[in-house]
RORO-874992 format. One record per residue: residue number from 1; x, y, z of N, C-alpha, C, O, CB in turn. Coordinates in steps of 0.05 Angstrom, whole numbers, plus 32768, in hexadecimal, padded with zeros to 4 digits. Glycine has a CB too. Layout:
(rec NUM, (X, Y, Z), (X, Y, Z), (X, Y, Z), (X, Y, Z), (X, Y, Z))
...
***
This chain:
(rec 1, (7A79, 6951, 822F), (7A5C, 6945, 821A), (7A43, 695D, 821F), (7A34, 6963, 820D), (7A4E, 691F, 8227))
(rec 2, (7A42, 6967, 823A), (7A2F, 6979, 8242), (7A39, 6988, 8259), (7A3B, 6980, 8270), (7A16, 696C, 8248))
(rec 3, (7A3F, 699E, 824E), (7A4D, 69B7, 825F), (7A40, 69C4, 8278), (7A4B, 69D4, 8288), (7A51, 69CE, 824D))
(rec 4, (7A2A, 69BD, 8278), (7A15, 69C6, 8291), (7A14, 69AB, 829A), (7A25, 69B4, 82AA), (79F5, 69D4, 8289))
(rec 5, (7A11, 6993, 82A0), (7A11, 697F, 82B0), (7A22, 6980, 82C4), (7A36, 698E, 82BE), (7A14, 696A, 82A4))
(rec 6, (7A25, 6977, 82DC), (7A2A, 6978, 82F3), (7A2E, 6966, 82FC), (7A18, 695C, 82FF), (7A1D, 6980, 82FF))
(rec 7, (7A4B, 694B, 830B), (7A4E, 693D, 8318), (7A41, 6946, 833A), (7A46, 695A, 8348), (7A69, 693A, 8310))
(rec 8, (7A31, 6931, 833E), (7A25, 692B, 835D), (7A36, 691C, 8364), (7A3B, 6906, 835A), (7A0A, 691D, 8363))
(rec 9, (7A48, 692D, 837F), (7A4C, 691A, 8391), (7A42, 6915, 83AD), (7A47, 6928, 83BC), (7A60, 691B, 8392))
(rec 10, (7A36, 6903, 83B8), (7A29, 6901, 83D5), (7A3F, 68F8, 83E4), (7A45, 68E3, 83D8), (7A10, 68ED, 83DA))
(rec 11, (7A4D, 68FA, 83F6), (7A5D, 68F2, 8409), (7A56, 6900, 841E), (7A4D, 6917, 841F), (7A76, 68F3, 8404))
(rec 12, (7A5D, 68EA, 8438), (7A68, 68FB, 8454), (7A7E, 6904, 845E), (7A7F, 6911, 8473), (7A64, 68F1, 8466))
(rec 13, (7A94, 68FB, 844E), (7AB0, 6907, 8449), (7AB2, 692A, 8444), (7AA3, 6938, 8437), (7ABC, 68F7, 842D))
(rec 14, (7AC4, 692E, 8451), (7AD2, 694D, 8449), (7ACA, 695D, 8433), (7ADA, 6961, 8421), (7AEF, 694A, 8443))
(rec 15, (7ABA, 6964, 8432), (7AB0, 6975, 840E), (7ACE, 6972, 83FD), (7AD4, 6965, 83E9), (7AA4, 69A5, 8411))
(rec 16, (7AE1, 6988, 8411), (7AFD, 6992, 8405), (7B0A, 6971, 83F6), (7B14, 696B, 83E1), (7B15, 69A2, 8424))
(rec 17, (7B06, 6968, 8407), (7B16, 6947, 83FE), (7B0B, 6938, 83E0), (7B17, 692E, 83CC), (7B0B, 692B, 841A))
(rec 18, (7AF2, 693C, 83E7), (7ADD, 6936, 83CE), (7AE9, 6944, 83AD), (7AF3, 693C, 8398), (7ABB, 6948, 83D7))
(rec 19, (7AE1, 6961, 83BD), (7AF3, 696E, 83A7), (7B0D, 696C, 8397), (7B16, 696C, 8380), (7AF8, 697E, 83AF))
(rec 20, (7B15, 6969, 83B1), (7B3B, 696B, 83A7), (7B44, 6948, 83A2), (7B5B, 693F, 83A1), (7B56, 697D, 83CC))
(rec 21, (7B26, 6934, 83A0), (7B34, 691E, 8390), (7B25, 691E, 8379), (7B2D, 690C, 8369), (7B35, 6901, 839C))
(rec 22, (7B0F, 692E, 836E), (7B09, 6930, 8353), (7B10, 693A, 8344), (7B0A, 6936, 832C), (7AFA, 6933, 834E))
(rec 23, (7B24, 6950, 8350), (7B34, 695F, 833B), (7B53, 6952, 8337), (7B62, 6957, 8324), (7B36, 6980, 8345))
(rec 24, (7B57, 6946, 8345), (7B6E, 692A, 8343), (7B68, 6922, 8322), (7B74, 6924, 830D), (7B63, 6907, 835E))
(rec 25, (7B4A, 6916, 832C), (7B43, 6904, 8314), (7B34, 6917, 82FB), (7B24, 690C, 82EC), (7B2E, 68EA, 831E))
(rec 26, (7B3A, 6936, 82F8), (7B34, 6946, 82E4), (7B1C, 6951, 82E7), (7B15, 695D, 82D3), (7B36, 693B, 82CC))
(rec 27, (7B09, 6952, 82FD), (7AF2, 6959, 8300), (7AF3, 6978, 830D), (7AFD, 697A, 8324), (7AE5, 6942, 830F))
(rec 28, (7AE8, 6993, 82FF), (7AF4, 69A7, 830B), (7ADB, 69B4, 8324), (7AC5, 69AA, 8327), (7AFE, 69BD, 82F1))
(rec 29, (7AE2, 69C5, 832F), (7AD2, 69CD, 8346), (7AB0, 69CE, 8340), (7A9C, 69C4, 8349), (7ADC, 69EC, 834F))
(rec 30, (7AB9, 69DF, 832A), (7A9B, 69E7, 8320), (7A8D, 69D3, 8309), (7A7C, 69DC, 82FA), (7A9B, 6A04, 8312))
(rec 31, (7A95, 69BD, 830A), (7A82, 69A6, 82FE), (7A7A, 6993, 8306), (7A74, 697E, 82FA), (7A89, 699C, 82ED))
(rec 32, (7A7A, 699B, 832C), (7A68, 6989, 833E), (7A63, 6993, 8355), (7A71, 69A6, 835A), (7A72, 6970, 8344))
(rec 33, (7A56, 698E, 8363), (7A42, 6987, 837A), (7A48, 6977, 838C), (7A43, 6960, 8388), (7A2C, 697E, 8372))
(rec 34, (7A53, 697F, 83A4), (7A5E, 6971, 83BA), (7A4B, 6974, 83D0), (7A4C, 6989, 83DD), (7A79, 6979, 83C2))
(rec 35, (7A37, 695E, 83D5), (7A2B, 6969, 83EF), (7A29, 694A, 8405), (7A2D, 6934, 83FC), (7A07, 697B, 83E8))
(rec 36, (7A21, 6952, 8424), (7A1D, 6935, 842D), (7A05, 6932, 842E), (79F7, 6945, 8427), (7A28, 692D, 8445))
(rec 37, (79FA, 691B, 8434), (79E1, 691C, 8435), (79D7, 6901, 8441), (79DE, 68EA, 843B), (79D8, 6921, 841A))
(rec 38, (79C0, 690C, 8459), (79BC, 68F4, 846A), (79A8, 68E1, 8460), (7998, 68E5, 844D), (79B2, 68FC, 8486))
(rec 39, (79AA, 68C6, 8471), (7991, 68B4, 8464), (797F, 68B7, 8454), (797C, 68AD, 843E), (7983, 68AC, 8470))
(rec 40, (796D, 68CC, 8464), (7956, 68CC, 8452), (795B, 68DB, 843B), (7955, 68D3, 8424), (793D, 68D6, 845F))
(rec 41, (7965, 68EF, 843E), (796D, 6901, 841F), (7970, 68F1, 8409), (7963, 68FA, 83F6), (7989, 6912, 841F))
(rec 42, (797D, 68DD, 8405), (7990, 68BF, 83F3), (797A, 68CB, 83E4), (797E, 68E0, 83D9), (7992, 6893, 83FE))
(rec 43, (795C, 68BB, 83E0), (7951, 68B7, 83C2), (794A, 68D0, 83B0), (7946, 68D2, 8397), (7937, 68A5, 83C3))
(rec 44, (7948, 68E6, 83C8), (7947, 6902, 83BD), (795C, 6903, 83A8), (795A, 6901, 8390), (794D, 6919, 83D4))
(rec 45, (7974, 6906, 83BB), (7991, 690D, 83AE), (7998, 68FD, 8397), (79A6, 6906, 8385), (79A9, 6909, 83C0))
(rec 46, (798B, 68DF, 8397), (7993, 68C8, 8385), (7987, 68CA, 8365), (7991, 68C4, 834F), (7986, 68AC, 8394))
(rec 47, (7969, 68DA, 836F), (7952, 68D7, 835D), (795E, 68F2, 834C), (795E, 68F1, 8333), (792E, 68D8, 836E))
(rec 48, (7967, 6906, 8358), (7977, 6921, 834C), (798B, 6922, 8334), (7996, 6936, 8329), (7987, 692D, 8362))
(rec 49, (798F, 6906, 832E), (799F, 6903, 831E), (799B, 68F8, 82FE), (7984, 68EF, 82FC), (79AD, 68F5, 832B))
(rec 50, (79A3, 68F7, 82EE), (7990, 68ED, 82D5), (79A2, 68DA, 82CC), (7995, 68CB, 82BD), (7988, 6904, 82BC))
(rec 51, (79BA, 68D3, 82CF), (79D3, 68B0, 82CD), (79D8, 68B4, 82E7), (79D7, 68C8, 82F5), (79F9, 68AD, 82B6))
(rec 52, (79E1, 6894, 82EC), (79EF, 6890, 8308), (7A08, 688D, 82FC), (7A0A, 688E, 82E4), (79E6, 6877, 831D))
(rec 53, (7A1C, 6889, 830C), (7A2F, 6881, 830A), (7A44, 6867, 831F), (7A4C, 686D, 8336), (7A35, 6899, 8307))
(rec 54, (7A48, 6850, 8315), (7A5C, 6842, 8327), (7A73, 6831, 831E), (7A77, 6819, 831C), (7A4D, 6830, 8336))
(rec 55, (7A7E, 683E, 8319), (7A9C, 6839, 8313), (7AA7, 6827, 8328), (7AA0, 682F, 833E), (7AAE, 6853, 8313))
(rec 56, (7AB6, 6812, 8329), (7AC3, 67FD, 8340), (7AD5, 67EF, 8337), (7ACE, 67DD, 8328), (7AB2, 67E9, 834D))
(rec 57, (7AF3, 67F2, 833C), (7B03, 67DF, 8334), (7AF6, 67C4, 832E), (7AE5, 67BB, 833D), (7B15, 67DE, 8347))
(rec 58, (7AFD, 67B8, 831C), (7AEF, 6790, 8319), (7B04, 6781, 8320), (7B0F, 6771, 8311), (7AE4, 6780, 82F6))
(rec 59, (7B0B, 6789, 833F), (7B1A, 6772, 834A), (7B09, 6752, 835A), (7AF3, 674D, 8362), (7B2C, 6782, 8360))
(rec 60, (7B20, 6745, 8357), (7B0C, 672F, 835C), (7AFC, 672E, 836B), (7AE9, 671F, 8366), (7B12, 671D, 8361))
(rec 61, (7AFC, 673C, 8381), (7AF3, 6738, 83A1), (7AD4, 6749, 838A), (7ABF, 673C, 838B), (7B0C, 674F, 83C6))
(rec 62, (7AD4, 675D, 837B), (7ABD, 676F, 8371), (7AA4, 675D, 835D), (7A8C, 6763, 8358), (7ACC, 6788, 835D))
(rec 63, (7AB7, 6741, 8354), (7AAA, 6735, 833A), (7A93, 6725, 8358), (7A82, 6716, 834E), (7AC4, 6719, 831D))
(rec 64, (7A91, 6726, 8368), (7A78, 6717, 837B), (7A6A, 6729, 8393), (7A5D, 6722, 83A7), (7A86, 66FB, 838B))
(rec 65, (7A76, 6748, 8384), (7A62, 6762, 8399), (7A4C, 676D, 8385), (7A49, 6760, 8370), (7A78, 6783, 83A7))
(rec 66, (7A3F, 6781, 8388), (7A2B, 678C, 8388), (7A2A, 67A6, 838D), (7A23, 67A3, 83A4), (7A1E, 6780, 8394))
(rec 67, (7A2C, 67C4, 838B), (7A2D, 67D7, 838F), (7A13, 67DB, 839B), (7A00, 67DA, 838C), (7A35, 67E2, 837C))
(rec 68, (7A0C, 67E0, 83B8), (79F4, 67F2, 83BD), (79EA, 6803, 83B4), (79D2, 6806, 83B7), (79F2, 67FA, 83CB))
(rec 69, (79F8, 6815, 83A6), (79ED, 682B, 839F), (79E8, 682A, 837F), (79E4, 6840, 8375), (79FF, 6841, 83A7))
(rec 70, (79E7, 6817, 836F), (79DB, 680F, 835F), (79BD, 6802, 8361), (79A9, 6800, 8352), (79EC, 6804, 8357))
(rec 71, (79C1, 67FD, 8374), (799B, 67F3, 837C), (798A, 6808, 8384), (7972, 680C, 8382), (7997, 67DF, 8398))
(rec 72, (799E, 6816, 838E), (798F, 682C, 8398), (7985, 6848, 837B), (7970, 6854, 8375), (79A8, 6839, 83B3))
(rec 73, (79A0, 6847, 8373), (799B, 685A, 8358), (7983, 6848, 8347), (796D, 6852, 8343), (79BD, 6860, 8342))
(rec 74, (7987, 6836, 8340), (7967, 6824, 8332), (7952, 682B, 8340), (7940, 6834, 8331), (7966, 6801, 8334))
(rec 75, (794A, 6829, 835D), (7933, 6829, 8363), (7929, 6847, 8369), (7914, 684C, 8374), (7932, 6817, 8376))
(rec 76, (793A, 6858, 8360), (7931, 6878, 835E), (792C, 687B, 8343), (792B, 6892, 833A), (7948, 688F, 8368))
(rec 77, (7927, 6863, 8332), (792D, 6869, 830B), (7942, 687B, 82FE), (793E, 688D, 82EE), (7913, 6877, 82FD))
(rec 78, (7958, 6872, 830A), (7972, 6882, 82FB), (797D, 6865, 82EF), (797A, 684E, 82F6), (798C, 6896, 8312))
(rec 79, (798D, 6875, 82DA), (7997, 6862, 82C7), (79B1, 6860, 82D3), (79B9, 6875, 82DE), (7997, 686A, 82A6))
(rec 80, (79C5, 6845, 82D5), (79E4, 6849, 82DA), (79F7, 6843, 82C7), (79F4, 6833, 82B5), (79ED, 683A, 82EF))
(rec 81, (7A0A, 6850, 82CC), (7A25, 6841, 82BE), (7A2C, 6832, 82CB), (7A20, 6837, 82E0), (7A3D, 684E, 82B7))
(rec 82, (7A3B, 6820, 82CE), (7A50, 680E, 82D2), (7A61, 6806, 82C8), (7A62, 680A, 82AF), (7A4D, 6800, 82D5))
(rec 83, (7A76, 67F8, 82D4), (7A84, 67E8, 82C7), (7A8A, 67CF, 82C4), (7A91, 67C8, 82DA), (7A91, 67ED, 82C9))
(rec 84, (7A8D, 67B6, 82B0), (7A90, 6796, 82B3), (7A9C, 6791, 82CE), (7AA3, 67A2, 82DE), (7AA3, 6788, 829C))
(rec 85, (7A9D, 677D, 82D2), (7AB6, 676D, 82E8), (7A9E, 6772, 8303), (7A9A, 675D, 8310), (7AE0, 6785, 82EE))
(rec 86, (7A95, 6780, 8309), (7A81, 6784, 831C), (7A68, 6775, 8326), (7A53, 6783, 8324), (7A7B, 6796, 8316))
(rec 87, (7A66, 675C, 8330), (7A4E, 6750, 832E), (7A3F, 674A, 8321), (7A48, 673F, 830D), (7A45, 6753, 8335))
(rec 88, (7A25, 674C, 8321), (7A1E, 6749, 8300), (7A0C, 6764, 82FF), (79F3, 6766, 8300), (7A09, 6727, 82F4))
(rec 89, (7A1F, 6776, 82FD), (7A1B, 6790, 82E9), (7A12, 6796, 82D9), (79FE, 67A3, 82D4), (7A28, 6798, 82E0))
(rec 90, (7A24, 6787, 82CB), (7A1F, 6787, 82A7), (7A07, 6776, 82A3), (79FA, 6780, 8291), (7A3A, 677A, 8292))
(rec 91, (79FC, 675C, 82AF), (79F1, 6758, 82A4), (79D2, 6762, 82AF), (79BF, 675E, 82A0), (79FB, 6744, 829E))
(rec 92, (79CF, 676D, 82C7), (79B5, 6783, 82D1), (79AD, 6792, 82B9), (7998, 6791, 82AC), (79BD, 679C, 82EA))
(rec 93, (79C9, 67A3, 82B5), (79C8, 67C0, 82A4), (79BD, 67B7, 8294), (79A5, 67BC, 8291), (79E0, 67D1, 8299))
(rec 94, (79CF, 67A0, 827B), (79C8, 6794, 8269), (79AA, 6789, 825A), (79A0, 6789, 8244), (79D5, 6786, 826F))
(rec 95, (79A5, 6784, 826C), (7982, 676E, 826F), (7977, 6785, 8275), (796B, 6783, 8260), (797A, 6750, 828A))
(rec 96, (796F, 6799, 827E), (7962, 67AE, 8287), (795B, 67BA, 826E), (7946, 67BC, 8261), (7970, 67BE, 829A))
(rec 97, (797A, 67C4, 8269), (797A, 67DE, 8253), (797B, 67F2, 826A), (796D, 6805, 8261), (795B, 67E1, 823A))
(rec 98, (7983, 67FA, 8283), (7985, 6803, 8297), (799C, 6817, 829A), (79A0, 6824, 82AF), (7984, 67F1, 82A7))
(rec 99, (79B2, 681A, 827A), (79C5, 682A, 8289), (79D6, 681F, 8273), (79CD, 6815, 825F), (79CD, 6826, 82AB))
(rec 100, (79F6, 6822, 827A), (7A09, 681E, 826B), (7A22, 680A, 8279), (7A2B, 6810, 828F), (7A11, 6839, 8264))
(rec 101, (7A2B, 67F7, 826D), (7A40, 67EF, 8270), (7A5E, 67F5, 826C), (7A5F, 67EB, 8255), (7A3C, 67E2, 8269))
(rec 102, (7A6F, 67FA, 826F), (7A89, 6807, 826C), (7A9E, 67ED, 826C), (7AA6, 67E7, 8283), (7A8F, 681D, 8286))
(rec 103, (7AA6, 67DF, 8259), (7ABF, 67D5, 8264), (7AE0, 67DD, 825F), (7AF4, 67CE, 8261), (7ABC, 67BC, 825E))
(rec 104, (7ADF, 67FC, 8256), (7AF8, 680B, 8256), (7AEF, 681A, 826B), (7AD8, 681A, 8274), (7B02, 681B, 823B))
(rec 105, (7B08, 682E, 8278), (7B10, 6844, 8287), (7B1B, 6850, 827D), (7B33, 6852, 827F), (7B1A, 6843, 829B))
(rec 106, (7B07, 6861, 8269), (7B11, 6871, 8255), (7AFF, 6886, 824B), (7AE7, 6882, 824F), (7B19, 6861, 823F))
(rec 107, (7B05, 689D, 823F), (7AF4, 68A8, 823D), (7AE3, 68AB, 8221), (7ACD, 68B6, 821B), (7AFC, 68BB, 8247))
(rec 108, (7AF4, 689C, 8214), (7ADC, 6891, 8200), (7AC3, 687B, 8206), (7AAE, 6876, 81FA), (7AEB, 6884, 81EB))
(rec 109, (7ACE, 6871, 821C), (7ABA, 6855, 822A), (7AA3, 6869, 822A), (7A91, 6869, 8219), (7AC3, 6844, 8251))
(rec 110, (7AA5, 6880, 8243), (7A96, 6885, 8257), (7A83, 6897, 8237), (7A6E, 688F, 822E), (7AA6, 6898, 8278))
(rec 111, (7A8E, 68A8, 822E), (7A7C, 68B8, 821F), (7A67, 68A1, 820C), (7A51, 68A9, 8206), (7A91, 68CE, 820A))
(rec 112, (7A6E, 688B, 8205), (7A67, 687F, 81FB), (7A4E, 6873, 820B), (7A37, 6870, 8203), (7A7A, 6873, 81F2))
(rec 113, (7A57, 686E, 821F), (7A3A, 6863, 8238), (7A2A, 687A, 823B), (7A12, 6875, 823A), (7A44, 6859, 825E))
(rec 114, (7A30, 688E, 823D), (7A1C, 68AC, 8242), (7A11, 68A5, 8229), (79FA, 689B, 8228), (7A2D, 68D1, 8245))
(rec 115, (7A1F, 68AB, 8211), (7A05, 68A3, 81F5), (79F7, 6892, 81F4), (79E3, 6895, 81E7), (7A0A, 689D, 81DC))
(rec 116, (79FB, 687E, 81FF), (79E4, 6864, 8203), (79D9, 6866, 8213), (79C3, 685E, 820C), (79E9, 684B, 8207))
(rec 117, (79DA, 6870, 8235), (79C3, 6873, 823A), (79B0, 6887, 822F), (7999, 6881, 8229), (79C5, 6874, 824F))
(rec 118, (79BD, 68A7, 8229), (79AD, 68B5, 8220), (799F, 68AD, 8206), (798C, 68BB, 8200), (79BA, 68CA, 8220))
(rec 119, (79A3, 689E, 81F9), (7994, 6899, 81DE), (7981, 6883, 81E7), (796A, 6885, 81DF), (79A8, 688F, 81C2))
(rec 120, (7986, 686D, 81F9), (796F, 6858, 8201), (795B, 6860, 8212), (7943, 6858, 8213), (7979, 6841, 820E))
(rec 121, (796B, 6875, 8222), (7950, 6883, 8233), (793A, 687B, 823F), (7924, 6884, 823A), (7944, 6891, 8228))
(rec 122, (7941, 6864, 8256), (7929, 6858, 8264), (7928, 685D, 827D), (7939, 685E, 828F), (7926, 683E, 8262))
(rec 123, (790D, 6860, 827B), (78FD, 6872, 8285), (7904, 686C, 82A9), (7914, 685B, 82B1), (78DC, 686E, 8279))
(rec 124, (78F5, 687C, 82B7), (7900, 686F, 82D3), (78ED, 685A, 82D7), (78F7, 6845, 82E0), (7900, 6884, 82EF))
(rec 125, (78D9, 685A, 82D3), (78CC, 683F, 82D4), (78D3, 682C, 82CD), (78D0, 6819, 82DC), (78BB, 683D, 82CC))
(rec 126, (78DD, 6827, 82B6), (78F2, 6814, 82AC), (7909, 680A, 82C2), (7911, 67F3, 82C3), (7900, 6822, 8293))
(rec 127, (7910, 6818, 82CE), (7927, 6819, 82D7), (792B, 6813, 82F3), (793F, 6808, 82FA), (7931, 682F, 82D3))
(rec 128, (7919, 6819, 8304), (78FC, 6810, 8320), (78FB, 67F9, 8316), (7907, 67EA, 8326), (78D6, 6820, 8321))
(rec 129, (78F0, 67E8, 82FD), (78E1, 67C7, 82FD), (78FF, 67C0, 82FD), (7905, 67AB, 8309), (78C9, 67B8, 82DC))
(rec 130, (7915, 67D1, 82F1), (7937, 67BA, 82F1), (7937, 67B5, 8313), (7935, 679F, 831F), (7960, 67D1, 82E4))
(rec 131, (7939, 67C5, 831A), (7944, 67CF, 8343), (792A, 67B0, 834B), (7934, 679E, 8359), (7931, 6808, 8358))
(rec 132, (790F, 67AC, 8344), (7905, 67A1, 8352), (790B, 6782, 834F), (790C, 6771, 8362), (78EE, 67A9, 8350))
(rec 133, (7911, 677E, 8334), (791E, 6761, 8328), (792E, 675B, 8335), (792F, 6748, 8344), (7929, 675D, 8310))
(rec 134, (7942, 676E, 8331), (7961, 6767, 8346), (7968, 6765, 8364), (797B, 6759, 836F), (7974, 677C, 8342))
(rec 135, (7956, 6772, 836C), (795C, 677D, 8387), (7941, 676F, 83A0), (7945, 6769, 83B7), (795B, 67A4, 8382))
(rec 136, (792B, 676E, 8393), (7917, 6770, 83A9), (791D, 675E, 83B4), (7925, 6748, 83AB), (78FD, 6771, 83A7))
(rec 137, (7917, 676B, 83D4), (7922, 674E, 83DF), (7909, 6733, 83E9), (7911, 671F, 83F5), (7937, 6758, 83FD))
(rec 138, (78EA, 6736, 83E1), (78E2, 671D, 83E2), (78EC, 6704, 83CC), (78EB, 66EB, 83CE), (78C8, 6720, 83E1))
(rec 139, (78F7, 6716, 83B6), (7906, 66FE, 83A1), (7923, 66F9, 83AC), (792B, 66E2, 83AB), (790A, 670A, 837D))
(rec 140, (7932, 6709, 83B6), (7945, 66FA, 83C2), (7949, 66EB, 83D5), (795D, 66DD, 83D8), (7952, 6704, 83C5))
(rec 141, (7931, 66EB, 83E9), (792C, 66DC, 83F8), (7927, 66B6, 83E9), (7935, 66A1, 83EB), (7914, 66ED, 8407))
(rec 142, (790F, 66BC, 83DB), (790C, 66A8, 83C9), (7926, 669E, 83C8), (792F, 6692, 83DB), (78FF, 66B1, 83B0))
(rec 143, (7932, 66A1, 83B8), (794C, 6693, 83A6), (7963, 6693, 83BC), (7971, 667F, 83B9), (7958, 66A7, 8387))
(rec 144, (796A, 669E, 83CA), (7978, 6688, 83E9), (7968, 667F, 83F2), (7976, 6679, 8405), (7987, 6693, 8404))
(rec 145, (794B, 6672, 83FA), (793F, 6662, 83FB), (7946, 6644, 83EB), (794E, 662F, 83F5), (792D, 666E, 83F6))
(rec 146, (793F, 664B, 83D1), (7948, 663C, 83BE), (795C, 6634, 83BA), (795D, 661E, 83B0), (7945, 6640, 83B0))
(rec 147, (7974, 6644, 83BE), (7989, 6633, 83BE), (7991, 6623, 83DC), (7999, 660C, 83DD), (799F, 6645, 83B2))
(rec 148, (798F, 6631, 83ED), (798A, 6623, 840A), (7985, 6604, 840C), (7992, 65F0, 8413), (7971, 662F, 8416))
(rec 149, (7964, 660B, 8401), (795B, 65EC, 83F7), (7965, 65D7, 83E9), (7964, 65C1, 83F3), (794A, 65EE, 83E9))
(rec 150, (7970, 65DC, 83CF), (7978, 65CD, 83BB), (7996, 65C4, 83C8), (79A2, 65B0, 83C0), (7977, 65DF, 839D))
(rec 151, (79A0, 65D2, 83DA), (79C0, 65CA, 83E9), (79B1, 65AE, 83F7), (79B3, 6597, 83EF), (79D3, 65E9, 8408))
(rec 152, (799F, 65B9, 8411), (7991, 65A6, 841F), (7993, 658D, 8413), (79A3, 657C, 8419), (7978, 65AD, 8421))
(rec 153, (7980, 658B, 83FF), (796F, 6573, 83E5), (7988, 6569, 83DA), (7986, 6554, 83CD), (7956, 6583, 83C6))
(rec 154, (79A7, 6577, 83DB), (79BA, 6562, 83D0), (79C5, 654D, 83E6), (79D6, 653C, 83DF), (79D3, 6572, 83C4))
***
């Protein structure tokens, strides 16, 4: 869709291994940037992207998970394309309009998701607001406290 676009892979694995794996998935070396990143570099690396991607096999265990990188991408104002069947991804992205959700793993679904993100063009501030809504530590503490109090009251 965008010939000048590049995939940014941030990994502490051997760069040659990352490139080889990406090539097996049809991504050519000139279509990617592979870097390793220290913790303090991650905000700038994440923010350098236009769209984040989190595609995870929708296994039974994944239904109760939440990829940390999604929260990090939201916090940096980057909309996310993710698949359904993983935690609350569909709800988080759908309610906030902060990306797109794919239900199939094929080129047409990915192209539609990219088009939707580009069409909707959620501002970085709106994406960061979704991060605060879903991942704020204070809110998480309050929610857990309410759960434990309701259990104790039963």
